[in-house]
C-alpha positions in Angstrom: 2.6 7.5 -17.0 6.3 6.1 -16.5 7.3 3.8 -14.9 8.3 3.0 -11.4 11.7 2.0 -10.4 10.9 0.2 -6.9 8.0 -1.7 -9.3 8.9 -4.5 -12.2 7.0 -3.2 -15.2 3.4 -4.1 -15.3 1.0 -3.9 -18.1 -2.8 -2.7 -16.4 -6.1 -2.3 -18.6 -6.8 1.4 -18.1 -9.4 3.7 -20.3 -10.4 6.9 -21.0 -13.4 8.4 -19.8 -14.8 12.3 -20.8 -11.3 12.5 -21.5 -9.3 11.5 -18.5 -7.5 8.3 -17.8 -8.8 5.6 -15.7 -7.3 2.2 -14.2 -9.0 -1.4 -13.7 -8.1 -1.9 -9.7 -8.3 -5.4 -9.4 -8.8 -5.5 -5.7 -11.6 -3.6 -5.4 -13.3 -4.8 -8.6 -13.5 -1.2 -10.2 -12.0 1.3 -12.8 -10.9 4.5 -10.6 -9.4 7.8 -11.8 -6.2 6.9 -12.8 -3.9 9.9 -10.7 -0.3 9.7 -10.1 -0.9 8.5 -6.4 -3.5 5.7 -7.9 0.0 4.7 -10.6 2.0 3.7 -7.7 -1.0 1.6 -5.7 -1.5 0.1 -8.8 2.1 -1.0 -9.4 2.1 -2.2 -4.9 -1.1 -3.8 -5.5 0.4 -5.9 -8.3 3.6 -6.0 -6.9 1.7 -7.7 -3.5 -0.2 -10.1 -5.3 3.1 -11.5 -7.1 4.6 -12.0 -3.1 1.5 -14.2 -2.9 -0.6 -11.1 -0.7 -4.1 -12.3 -0.9 -6.2 -10.1 -3.0 -9.4 -11.2 -0.8 -7.6 -10.3 2.1 -6.5 -6.8 1.1 -7.9 -3.4 1.1 -7.9 -0.4 -0.6 -8.8 2.8 0.7 -9.3 1.3 4.0 -11.4 4.3 6.0 -11.0 3.9 10.2 -11.4 6.5 12.4 -8.4 8.6 14.1 -10.0 11.3 16.8 -13.1 11.8 15.6 -12.4 12.0 12.0 -12.3 9.6 9.0 -8.7 8.2 7.8 -8.2 6.2 4.6 -5.3 4.2 4.9 -4.1 3.5 0.6 -3.4 -0.5 1.0 -3.8 -3.0 4.0 -3.3 -6.6 4.5 -5.1 -8.8 6.7 -4.1 -12.5 7.9 -7.8 -15.0 7.4 -8.1 -13.9 11.4 -8.9 -10.0 9.6 -6.0 -9.1 12.1 -3.8 -6.7 10.4 -0.3 -7.5 8.9 0.7 -4.8 6.3 -0.4 -1.2 6.6 1.0 1.3 3.5 1.0 4.6 2.6 1.5 5.5 -0.6 3.0 9.2 -2.7 2.8 10.2 -6.3 5.8 9.9 -7.7 6.7 13.5 -7.7 5.9 13.8 -3.6 9.3 12.8 -1.6 9.5 10.5 1.1 9.9 12.1 4.4 9.6 12.1 7.9 6.0 13.8 7.7 5.0 10.5 5.2 6.8 7.8 8.4 4.4 10.2 10.8 1.3 10.1 8.6 1.5 6.1 8.3 2.7 5.9 12.3 -0.6 7.7 13.2 -2.5 5.4 11.4 -0.8 2.6 13.0 -1.4 3.5 16.3 -5.5 2.7 15.3 -4.8 -0.6 13.2 -1.9 -1.7 14.8 -0.1 -3.4 12.5 3.2 -5.2 12.5 4.5 -4.1 9.1 4.4 -1.0 7.5 5.7 0.3 3.9 5.7 3.6 2.3 6.3 4.7 -1.2 6.7 7.0 -3.9 7.1 4.3 -6.7 11.0 5.5 -7.0 11.8 4.5 -3.5 10.0 2.0 -1.3 10.3 1.6 2.7 9.1 -1.6 4.1 9.9 -2.0 8.1 8.8 -4.2 10.9 7.6 -2.7 14.5 8.9 -4.1 17.3 8.1 -2.9 20.5 8.0 0.6 18.8 10.6 0.5 17.3 10.7 -0.3 13.8 13.3 -2.4 11.5 13.4 -1.7 8.2 14.4 -4.6 5.4 15.5 -4.6 2.1 12.5 -5.9 0.0 8.8 -6.9 0.5 8.7 -10.0 2.4 6.5 -12.8 0.6 2.9 -13.0 1.8 3.9 -17.1 3.2 7.3 -15.4 5.3 7.9 -16.6 8.8 7.1 -13.1 9.5 3.5 -13.4 9.2 3.3 -16.9 10.5 0.3 -16.7 12.5 
């Protein structure tokens, strides 16, 4: 797969099983099918780890109930008290980030109540801080230890 412009180049452990590519997800500690969306998710996880986001406080494909259905957030990061700090939605590189992407993460956040939201397709990345119902976008993902996360 190609490298993604929103992230540095990383080296991942991959393998083929029955003719299908797999990648080692170091957060979930298991091999997962390498789809285009998973490629983006793994780049995001590696970028977050580089910024000090603890893998032990990071959930991948976090399930939660919303209006009687189970939904899965791509990435959720918590503080040591299990309070959500960051909710991320990843799309495949060929999927444009549109208003519906923001609507999707807003629906998820109605349940999760994260103060920080992130959406990416690997080519573009939007990081926003939720403040009184509005979202203020930043130019980059802040480090985990940044004062935005001081709790």
